[in-house]
MARFIZA-798980 format. One record per atom (N, C-alpha, C): x, y, z negated; residue in three letters; atom name; residue number from 1. Coordinates in steps of 0.02 Angstrom, whole numbers. Example, Ala and Ser with C-alpha at 12.3 -4.5 7.8 and 13.67 -1.06 7.14 Angstrom:
% MARFIZA-798980
<<660, -284, -390>, "ALA", "N", 1>;
<<615, -225, -390>, "ALA", "CA", 1>;
<<660, -165, -390>, "ALA", "C", 1>;
<<642, -112, -354>, "SER", "N", 2>;
<<684, -53, -357>, "SER", "CA", 2>;
<<645, 2, -394>, "SER", "C", 2>;
***
This chain:
% MARFIZA-798980
<<5570, 4995, -6000>, "MET", "N", 1>;
<<5549, 4928, -5979>, "MET", "CA", 1>;
<<5482, 4913, -6024>, "MET", "C", 1>;
<<5431, 4886, -5995>, "PRO", "N", 2>;
<<5373, 4868, -6034>, "PRO", "CA", 2>;
<<5382, 4817, -6082>, "PRO", "C", 2>;
<<5338, 4808, -6126>, "PRO", "N", 3>;
<<5344, 4762, -6184>, "PRO", "CA", 3>;
<<5343, 4686, -6154>, "PRO", "C", 3>;
<<5380, 4639, -6192>, "HIS", "N", 4>;
<<5382, 4576, -6169>, "HIS", "CA", 4>;
<<5319, 4539, -6193>, "HIS", "C", 4>;
<<5275, 4524, -6154>, "ASP", "N", 5>;
<<5219, 4478, -6169>, "ASP", "CA", 5>;
<<5196, 4444, -6115>, "ASP", "C", 5>;
<<5137, 4409, -6108>, "HIS", "N", 6>;
<<5122, 4367, -6049>, "HIS", "CA", 6>;
<<5106, 4404, -5985>, "HIS", "C", 6>;
<<5110, 4472, -5988>, "LEU", "N", 7>;
<<5093, 4509, -5925>, "LEU", "CA", 7>;
<<5152, 4521, -5888>, "LEU", "C", 7>;
<<5212, 4518, -5922>, "TYR", "N", 8>;
<<5278, 4536, -5889>, "TYR", "CA", 8>;
<<5330, 4484, -5894>, "TYR", "C", 8>;
<<5371, 4480, -5847>, "SER", "N", 9>;
<<5429, 4438, -5842>, "SER", "CA", 9>;
<<5491, 4477, -5838>, "SER", "C", 9>;
<<5541, 4457, -5878>, "SER", "N", 10>;
<<5605, 4493, -5870>, "SER", "CA", 10>;
<<5638, 4486, -5810>, "SER", "C", 10>;
<<5667, 4536, -5781>, "VAL", "N", 11>;
<<5697, 4534, -5724>, "VAL", "CA", 11>;
<<5769, 4570, -5729>, "VAL", "C", 11>;
<<5822, 4541, -5707>, "PRO", "N", 12>;
<<5883, 4568, -5713>, "PRO", "CA", 12>;
<<5879, 4639, -5676>, "PRO", "C", 12>;
<<5925, 4687, -5703>, "ASN", "N", 13>;
<<5919, 4753, -5684>, "ASN", "CA", 13>;
<<5932, 4762, -5608>, "ASN", "C", 13>;
<<5974, 4718, -5581>, "ASP", "N", 14>;
<<5980, 4722, -5502>, "ASP", "CA", 14>;
<<5923, 4697, -5466>, "ASP", "C", 14>;
<<5872, 4658, -5499>, "GLY", "N", 15>;
<<5822, 4633, -5469>, "GLY", "CA", 15>;
<<5753, 4677, -5464>, "GLY", "C", 15>;
<<5754, 4725, -5504>, "VAL", "N", 16>;
<<5691, 4760, -5513>, "VAL", "CA", 16>;
<<5676, 4796, -5454>, "VAL", "C", 16>;
<<5719, 4829, -5414>, "SER", "N", 17>;
<<5707, 4862, -5360>, "SER", "CA", 17>;
<<5683, 4817, -5302>, "SER", "C", 17>;
<<5715, 4759, -5295>, "ARG", "N", 18>;
<<5693, 4706, -5247>, "ARG", "CA", 18>;
<<5623, 4681, -5262>, "ARG", "C", 18>;
<<5610, 4670, -5334>, "LEU", "N", 19>;
<<5545, 4648, -5353>, "LEU", "CA", 19>;
<<5493, 4701, -5331>, "LEU", "C", 19>;
<<5505, 4761, -5348>, "ASN", "N", 20>;
<<5460, 4820, -5331>, "ASN", "CA", 20>;
<<5445, 4825, -5259>, "ASN", "C", 20>;
<<5498, 4811, -5217>, "ASN", "N", 21>;
<<5488, 4812, -5144>, "ASN", "CA", 21>;
<<5441, 4748, -5116>, "ASN", "C", 21>;
<<5456, 4701, -5152>, "GLN", "N", 22>;
<<5417, 4641, -5128>, "GLN", "CA", 22>;
<<5345, 4650, -5154>, "GLN", "C", 22>;
<<5331, 4679, -5207>, "ARG", "N", 23>;
<<5264, 4690, -5226>, "ARG", "CA", 23>;
<<5232, 4746, -5188>, "ARG", "C", 23>;
<<5270, 4794, -5167>, "ALA", "N", 24>;
<<5238, 4850, -5121>, "ALA", "CA", 24>;
<<5219, 4821, -5052>, "ALA", "C", 24>;
<<5268, 4776, -5028>, "SER", "N", 25>;
<<5256, 4747, -4963>, "SER", "CA", 25>;
<<5190, 4701, -4963>, "SER", "C", 25>;
<<5180, 4667, -5018>, "LEU", "N", 26>;
<<5125, 4622, -5025>, "LEU", "CA", 26>;
<<5061, 4666, -5032>, "LEU", "C", 26>;
<<5060, 4720, -5071>, "VAL", "N", 27>;
<<5002, 4760, -5076>, "VAL", "CA", 27>;
<<4990, 4797, -5011>, "VAL", "C", 27>;
<<5039, 4815, -4975>, "HIS", "N", 28>;
<<5024, 4848, -4911>, "HIS", "CA", 28>;
<<4993, 4799, -4859>, "HIS", "C", 28>;
<<5018, 4730, -4855>, "TRP", "N", 29>;
<<4992, 4681, -4822>, "TRP", "CA", 29>;
<<4918, 4666, -4840>, "TRP", "C", 29>;
<<4909, 4659, -4900>, "ILE", "N", 30>;
<<4834, 4647, -4919>, "ILE", "CA", 30>;
<<4786, 4703, -4900>, "ILE", "C", 30>;
<<4803, 4760, -4911>, "VAL", "N", 31>;
<<4762, 4826, -4889>, "VAL", "CA", 31>;
<<4755, 4822, -4817>, "VAL", "C", 31>;
<<4806, 4810, -4769>, "GLY", "N", 32>;
<<4805, 4806, -4704>, "GLY", "CA", 32>;
<<4757, 4752, -4682>, "GLY", "C", 32>;
<<4767, 4691, -4712>, "ARG", "N", 33>;
<<4724, 4639, -4690>, "ARG", "CA", 33>;
<<4656, 4650, -4703>, "ARG", "C", 33>;
<<4634, 4684, -4760>, "PHE", "N", 34>;
<<4562, 4698, -4778>, "PHE", "CA", 34>;
<<4538, 4750, -4720>, "PHE", "C", 34>;
<<4581, 4800, -4708>, "HIS", "N", 35>;
<<4551, 4842, -4654>, "HIS", "CA", 35>;
<<4549, 4811, -4584>, "HIS", "C", 35>;
<<4594, 4770, -4567>, "GLN", "N", 36>;
<<4582, 4732, -4502>, "GLN", "CA", 36>;
<<4521, 4685, -4503>, "GLN", "C", 36>;
<<4514, 4656, -4557>, "LEU", "N", 37>;
<<4446, 4611, -4560>, "LEU", "CA", 37>;
<<4380, 4659, -4554>, "LEU", "C", 37>;
<<4383, 4717, -4585>, "LEU", "N", 38>;
<<4324, 4761, -4574>, "LEU", "CA", 38>;
<<4326, 4792, -4505>, "LEU", "C", 38>;
<<4385, 4803, -4470>, "ALA", "N", 39>;
<<4381, 4830, -4403>, "ALA", "CA", 39>;
<<4355, 4774, -4357>, "ALA", "C", 39>;
<<4365, 4709, -4375>, "ASP", "N", 40>;
<<4347, 4658, -4336>, "ASP", "CA", 40>;
<<4278, 4640, -4338>, "ASP", "C", 40>;
<<4241, 4675, -4389>, "GLY", "N", 41>;
<<4171, 4662, -4403>, "GLY", "CA", 41>;
<<4162, 4604, -4448>, "GLY", "C", 41>;
<<4211, 4579, -4478>, "ARG", "N", 42>;
<<4208, 4528, -4529>, "ARG", "CA", 42>;
<<4197, 4546, -4605>, "ARG", "C", 42>;
<<4145, 4586, -4607>, "ASP", "N", 43>;
<<4139, 4614, -4672>, "ASP", "CA", 43>;
<<4131, 4566, -4732>, "ASP", "C", 43>;
<<4098, 4506, -4721>, "ASP", "N", 44>;
<<4096, 4453, -4774>, "ASP", "CA", 44>;
<<4167, 4429, -4788>, "ASP", "C", 44>;
<<4204, 4417, -4740>, "ASP", "N", 45>;
<<4274, 4397, -4745>, "ASP", "CA", 45>;
<<4310, 4442, -4785>, "ASP", "C", 45>;
<<4306, 4513, -4769>, "ALA", "N", 46>;
<<4342, 4559, -4803>, "ALA", "CA", 46>;
<<4327, 4562, -4877>, "ALA", "C", 46>;
<<4267, 4566, -4897>, "CYS", "N", 47>;
<<4237, 4564, -4962>, "CYS", "CA", 47>;
<<4263, 4502, -5000>, "CYS", "C", 47>;
<<4263, 4446, -4971>, "ASN", "N", 48>;
<<4286, 4381, -5002>, "ASN", "CA", 48>;
<<4357, 4385, -5010>, "ASN", "C", 48>;
<<4394, 4408, -4963>, "PHE", "N", 49>;
<<4468, 4417, -4971>, "PHE", "CA", 49>;
<<4486, 4468, -5029>, "PHE", "C", 49>;
<<4449, 4520, -5039>, "MET", "N", 50>;
<<4464, 4566, -5089>, "MET", "CA", 50>;
<<4438, 4535, -5160>, "MET", "C", 50>;
<<4388, 4501, -5156>, "ASP", "N", 51>;
<<4364, 4463, -5222>, "ASP", "CA", 51>;
<<4423, 4420, -5248>, "ASP", "C", 51>;
<<4455, 4383, -5201>, "GLU", "N", 52>;
<<4511, 4341, -5220>, "GLU", "CA", 52>;
<<4565, 4383, -5250>, "GLU", "C", 52>;
<<4582, 4437, -5217>, "TRP", "N", 53>;
<<4644, 4477, -5236>, "TRP", "CA", 53>;
<<4629, 4512, -5300>, "TRP", "C", 53>;
<<4566, 4536, -5317>, "PHE", "N", 54>;
<<4556, 4561, -5382>, "PHE", "CA", 54>;
<<4556, 4510, -5436>, "PHE", "C", 54>;
<<4527, 4449, -5417>, "GLU", "N", 55>;
<<4531, 4401, -5469>, "GLU", "CA", 55>;
<<4602, 4381, -5483>, "GLU", "C", 55>;
<<4644, 4373, -5432>, "TRP", "N", 56>;
<<4721, 4361, -5436>, "TRP", "CA", 56>;
<<4757, 4413, -5488>, "TRP", "C", 56>;
<<4738, 4475, -5478>, "VAL", "N", 57>;
<<4772, 4530, -5515>, "VAL", "CA", 57>;
<<4743, 4542, -5580>, "VAL", "C", 57>;
<<4681, 4516, -5595>, "ASP", "N", 58>;
<<4648, 4533, -5658>, "ASP", "CA", 58>;
<<4683, 4501, -5712>, "ASP", "C", 58>;
<<4707, 4543, -5758>, "LYS", "N", 59>;
<<4753, 4513, -5814>, "LYS", "CA", 59>;
<<4716, 4475, -5864>, "LYS", "C", 59>;
<<4646, 4469, -5859>, "LYS", "N", 60>;
<<4606, 4428, -5903>, "LYS", "CA", 60>;
<<4603, 4360, -5874>, "LYS", "C", 60>;
<<4609, 4350, -5812>, "THR", "N", 61>;
<<4598, 4278, -5782>, "THR", "CA", 61>;
<<4660, 4256, -5739>, "THR", "C", 61>;
<<4707, 4298, -5730>, "TYR", "N", 62>;
<<4765, 4270, -5679>, "TYR", "CA", 62>;
<<4805, 4223, -5716>, "TYR", "C", 62>;
<<4809, 4220, -5787>, "ILE", "N", 63>;
<<4852, 4171, -5813>, "ILE", "CA", 63>;
<<4822, 4099, -5811>, "ILE", "C", 63>;
<<4762, 4092, -5784>, "ASN", "N", 64>;
<<4733, 4027, -5779>, "ASN", "CA", 64>;
<<4750, 4005, -5706>, "ASN", "C", 64>;
<<4782, 4038, -5668>, "GLU", "N", 65>;
<<4802, 4008, -5598>, "GLU", "CA", 65>;
<<4876, 4016, -5591>, "GLU", "C", 65>;
<<4905, 3965, -5557>, "SER", "N", 66>;
<<4975, 3971, -5541>, "SER", "CA", 66>;
<<4993, 4003, -5478>, "SER", "C", 66>;
<<5036, 4054, -5475>, "THR", "N", 67>;
<<5057, 4085, -5420>, "THR", "CA", 67>;
<<5130, 4087, -5418>, "THR", "C", 67>;
<<5155, 4065, -5360>, "VAL", "N", 68>;
<<5231, 4066, -5363>, "VAL", "CA", 68>;
<<5252, 4106, -5306>, "VAL", "C", 68>;
<<5310, 4150, -5323>, "PHE", "N", 69>;
<<5337, 4195, -5275>, "PHE", "CA", 69>;
<<5409, 4166, -5257>, "PHE", "C", 69>;
<<5423, 4173, -5198>, "PHE", "N", 70>;
<<5496, 4145, -5181>, "PHE", "CA", 70>;
<<5515, 4192, -5120>, "PHE", "C", 70>;
<<5590, 4192, -5121>, "ASP", "N", 71>;
<<5617, 4217, -5059>, "ASP", "CA", 71>;
<<5642, 4156, -5020>, "ASP", "C", 71>;
<<5611, 4155, -4965>, "GLY", "N", 72>;
<<5622, 4102, -4913>, "GLY", "CA", 72>;
<<5696, 4085, -4903>, "GLY", "C", 72>;
<<5738, 4135, -4898>, "ASP", "N", 73>;
<<5812, 4126, -4882>, "ASP", "CA", 73>;
<<5840, 4092, -4944>, "ASP", "C", 73>;
<<5825, 4117, -5002>, "GLU", "N", 74>;
<<5853, 4086, -5071>, "GLU", "CA", 74>;
<<5831, 4019, -5075>, "GLU", "C", 74>;
<<5770, 4001, -5059>, "LEU", "N", 75>;
<<5739, 3940, -5067>, "LEU", "CA", 75>;
<<5775, 3888, -5020>, "LEU", "C", 75>;
<<5792, 3914, -4962>, "ASN", "N", 76>;
<<5839, 3872, -4907>, "ASN", "CA", 76>;
<<5906, 3863, -4938>, "ASN", "C", 76>;
<<5931, 3909, -4964>, "GLU", "N", 77>;
<<5994, 3906, -4994>, "GLU", "CA", 77>;
<<6002, 3854, -5046>, "GLU", "C", 77>;
<<5954, 3861, -5096>, "LEU", "N", 78>;
<<5946, 3812, -5148>, "LEU", "CA", 78>;
<<5936, 3737, -5123>, "LEU", "C", 78>;
<<5901, 3734, -5069>, "TYR", "N", 79>;
<<5892, 3659, -5043>, "TYR", "CA", 79>;
<<5957, 3641, -5010>, "TYR", "C", 79>;
<<5985, 3677, -4978>, "LYS", "N", 80>;
<<6052, 3655, -4946>, "LYS", "CA", 80>;
<<6101, 3634, -5003>, "LYS", "C", 80>;
<<6099, 3680, -5056>, "GLN", "N", 81>;
<<6149, 3662, -5112>, "GLN", "CA", 81>;
<<6127, 3599, -5144>, "GLN", "C", 81>;
<<6062, 3582, -5150>, "SER", "N", 82>;
<<6049, 3521, -5179>, "SER", "CA", 82>;
<<6057, 3460, -5144>, "SER", "C", 82>;
<<6074, 3468, -5076>, "LYS", "N", 83>;
<<6081, 3412, -5031>, "LYS", "CA", 83>;
<<6157, 3403, -5022>, "LYS", "C", 83>;
<<6203, 3445, -5044>, "SER", "N", 84>;
<<6269, 3440, -5036>, "SER", "CA", 84>;
<<6305, 3411, -5093>, "SER", "C", 84>;
***
């Protein structure tokens, strides 16, 4: 497991695989979206999209922006529980 500092969050052992799968899905979507923008002739949009992505993952600047990940099903379940 990586050292505990501001770049890492602890994840229960049973959540590591799930988190890795979510990250992989996100990266695949981002790369696919970039390629689609290029294929559509939207080069400026593609470059702006990737600029935002690289800013988001840059360990020197990401801490200045809030990013929230959630599982929609879990969020709905928490909402239902809060209303009961």
